[in-house]
C-alpha positions in Angstrom: -169.3 -177.6 -180.5 -167.3 -175.0 -182.4 -163.7 -175.7 -183.1 -161.1 -173.7 -181.1 -157.8 -172.3 -182.1 -155.3 -173.8 -179.8 -152.6 -175.3 -182.0 -149.4 -174.2 -180.4 -147.3 -176.2 -182.9 -149.2 -176.2 -186.2 -152.2 -174.4 -187.6 -155.3 -176.6 -188.1 -155.4 -177.3 -191.8 -159.2 -177.4 -191.7 -159.2 -173.8 -190.8 -157.1 -172.8 -193.8 -158.0 -172.6 -197.5 -156.3 -171.9 -200.7 -152.5 -172.1 -201.2 -151.6 -171.4 -197.6 -153.2 -174.8 -196.6 -150.1 -176.6 -197.8 -147.9 -174.6 -195.4 -149.9 -175.5 -192.2 -147.2 -177.9 -190.9 -144.2 -175.6 -191.6 -142.4 -174.2 -188.6 -142.6 -170.5 -187.7 -139.2 -169.7 -188.9 -139.8 -171.1 -192.3 -143.1 -169.2 -192.6 -141.4 -166.0 -191.6 -138.8 -166.5 -194.4 -141.6 -166.9 -196.9 -143.5 -163.9 -195.6 -140.3 -161.7 -195.8 -139.8 -163.0 -199.3 -143.2 -161.6 -200.3 -145.6 -164.6 -199.6 -147.8 -162.4 -197.4 -150.6 -164.9 -197.4 -148.5 -167.2 -195.2 -149.1 -164.7 -192.3 -152.5 -166.2 -192.0 -150.9 -169.5 -190.8 -148.9 -167.7 -188.1 -152.0 -165.9 -186.9 -154.2 -169.0 -186.7 -151.4 -170.9 -185.0 -150.9 -168.4 -182.2 -154.4 -166.8 -182.0 -155.5 -168.4 -178.8 -152.4 -167.5 -176.9 -152.5 -163.9 -178.1 -156.2 -163.7 -177.2 -155.7 -165.1 -173.7 -152.7 -162.9 -173.1 -154.4 -159.7 -174.3 -157.6 -160.5 -172.3 -155.5 -161.2 -169.2 -154.1 -157.6 -169.4 -157.4 -155.9 -170.2 -159.5 -157.9 -167.8 -162.5 -158.2 -170.1 -163.4 -158.8 -173.8 -163.8 -155.1 -174.6 -161.2 -154.0 -177.2 -159.5 -157.5 -177.2 -159.9 -158.2 -180.9 -159.0 -154.6 -181.8 -155.8 -154.9 -179.7 -155.0 -158.3 -181.3 -155.3 -156.9 -184.8 -153.1 -154.0 -184.0 -150.5 -156.4 -182.4 -150.5 -158.6 -185.6 -150.2 -155.6 -187.9 -147.3 -154.3 -185.9 -145.6 -157.7 -185.9 -146.0 -158.0 -189.7 -144.6 -154.5 -190.2 -141.6 -155.3 -188.1 -141.2 -159.0 -189.2 -137.8 -158.4 -190.8 -136.5 -157.3 -187.4 -137.3 -160.7 -185.9 -133.8 -162.2 -185.4 -134.9 -165.7 -184.0 -133.1 -165.2 -180.6 -136.4 -166.0 -178.9 -139.2 -168.1 -180.3 -141.7 -166.3 -182.6 -144.4 -167.0 -180.2 -142.6 -165.2 -177.4 -141.8 -162.3 -179.6 -145.4 -162.1 -180.7 -146.7 -162.3 -177.2 -144.4 -159.4 -176.1 -145.9 -157.3 -178.9 -149.4 -158.2 -177.9 -148.6 -157.4 -174.2 -147.2 -154.0 -175.2 -150.3 -153.2 -177.3 -152.6 -154.4 -174.5 -150.9 -152.2 -171.9 -151.0 -149.2 -174.3 -154.7 -149.7 -174.5 -155.0 -150.2 -170.8 -153.1 -146.9 -170.2 -155.6 -145.2 -172.5 -158.4 -146.5 -170.1 -156.5 -145.8 -167.0 -153.7 -143.3 -167.4 -152.0 -144.2 -164.3 -151.7 -148.0 -164.7 -148.0 -149.0 -165.2 -146.9 -152.0 -167.1 -145.4 -154.7 -164.8 -141.9 -154.3 -166.3 -142.1 -150.6 -165.7 -142.6 -151.0 -161.9 -141.3 -154.2 -160.4 -143.2 -153.2 -157.2 -146.5 -153.6 -159.0 -147.2 -156.9 -157.2 -150.5 -156.2 -155.5 -152.6 -158.0 -154.1 -157.1 -182.2 -170.9 -159.9 -183.1 -173.2 -163.3 -184.5 -172.0 -163.8 -188.3 -171.8 -165.7 -189.6 -174.8 -169.5 -189.1 -174.5 -169.9 -186.8 -171.5 -173.4 -186.6 -170.1 -175.4 -183.4 -170.3 -174.9 -183.0 -166.6 -171.1 -183.3 -167.0 -171.0 -180.7 -169.8 -173.1 -178.3 -167.7 -170.9 -178.8 -164.6 -167.7 -178.3 -166.7 -169.1 -175.1 -168.2 -170.0 -173.9 -164.7 -166.5 -174.5 -163.6 -165.1 -172.5 -166.6 -167.4 -169.7 -165.8 -166.4 -169.6 -162.1 -162.8 -169.8 -163.0 -162.9 -167.1 -165.5 -164.7 -164.8 -163.2 -162.3 -165.5 -160.4 -159.3 -164.9 -162.6 -160.8 -161.5 -163.7 -160.7 -160.3 -160.1 -156.9 -160.7 -159.9 -154.7 -157.6 -160.3 -153.4 -157.1 -163.8 -149.8 -158.3 -163.1 -150.9 -161.3 -161.2 -153.6 -162.2 -163.8 -151.3 -161.9 -166.7 -148.7 -164.2 -165.1 -151.4 -166.7 -164.1 -152.7 -166.9 -167.7 -149.3 -167.3 -169.3 -148.1 -169.9 -166.7 -151.2 -171.8 -165.8 -153.5 -171.4 -168.8 -151.0 -171.1 -171.7 -148.4 -173.5 -170.0 -145.4 -171.2 -170.5 -142.4 -171.9 -168.3 -141.3 -169.5 -165.7 -138.3 -168.4 -167.9 -140.6 -167.9 -170.9 -143.1 -165.9 -168.9 -140.3 -163.7 -167.5 -139.0 -163.1 -171.0 -142.5 -162.2 -172.3 -143.1 -159.7 -169.5 -139.5 -158.5 -169.1 -139.5 -159.2 -165.4 -137.4 -161.5 -163.2 -138.2 -165.2 -162.7 -138.6 -164.5 -159.0 -141.2 -161.9 -159.9 -143.0 -164.5 -162.0 -143.0 -167.0 -159.1 -144.2 -164.4 -156.6 -147.1 -163.2 -158.8 -148.2 -166.8 -159.6 -148.1 -167.8 -156.0 -150.3 -164.7 -155.1 -152.6 -165.5 -158.0 -153.0 -169.1 -156.9 -153.6 -168.1 -153.3 -156.3 -165.5 -154.3 -158.0 -168.1 -156.5 -158.0 -170.7 -153.8 -159.8 -168.2 -151.6 -162.5 -167.7 -154.2 -163.0 -171.2 -155.5 -164.5 -173.8 -153.3 -163.9 -176.7 -155.7 -160.9 -178.1 -157.5 -161.0 -177.1 -161.2 -158.4 -179.5 -162.4 -157.9 -179.6 -166.2 -160.7 -177.1 -166.6 -158.0 -174.4 -166.3 -156.6 -175.4 -169.7 -160.0 -174.8 -171.3 -160.6 -171.3 -169.9 -160.7 -168.3 -172.2 -161.0 -170.2 -175.5 -160.9 -168.3 -178.7 -163.5 -169.9 -181.0 -163.3 -170.1 -184.8 -165.7 -167.4 -185.8 -163.7 -164.8 -183.7 -160.5 -166.3 -185.1 -161.8 -165.9 -188.6 -162.8 -162.3 -188.0 -159.4 -161.3 -186.6 -157.5 -163.0 -189.4 -159.7 -161.5 -192.1 -159.4 -158.0 -190.8 -155.6 -158.3 -190.3 -155.0 -159.8 -193.8 -157.2 -157.0 -195.3 -154.9 -154.4 -193.6 -151.6 -155.9 -194.7 -152.5 -157.0 -198.2 -153.0 -154.0 -200.5 
């Protein structure tokens, strides 16, 4: 099975090469200082570390895979260009997620000129790893659950879907989700409740830990986004 990019704390050293490999365990703030000091290559570590969250967040807003990687690239380039403005008041992952959400909604507005971002209209409230050695039947069943879940999540409204992915898939707290979306914590709770209720109506079985494996961002796609962003920021 292809490796996924899910490291919320550290980039997987096996996915790095060259001099940046030695920085894989460094915290975000240390990497940011290096990048601002001219070590641009360290930005690869940040991208690989946060790629899956950014992918899941952007896809939650867009509702499909069309344009996702393009929006991710633009979000990373924008973050790199404004990295010196990052003051560390919030975690880098939260700051990066907000940039990605802004870029995703900008793309969504291009598609549907009338769709507001959730923080622009507070009223827009519509509507763990596998055990060792799974059998082929277990693998097939789990994949079927993933597919059913992803299809069900895609039917949610954009505000509810975005909250569901950040809270239930990415595991952000209510406060972190509210900060990312610039909405109240009460709005987060309301949207999550509505999302869960809608999903319960659509899913006839309990999906359990399969939620954590939905919308994975596999290495080939990660490599592609990283390569294209690095080509744009390194002259």
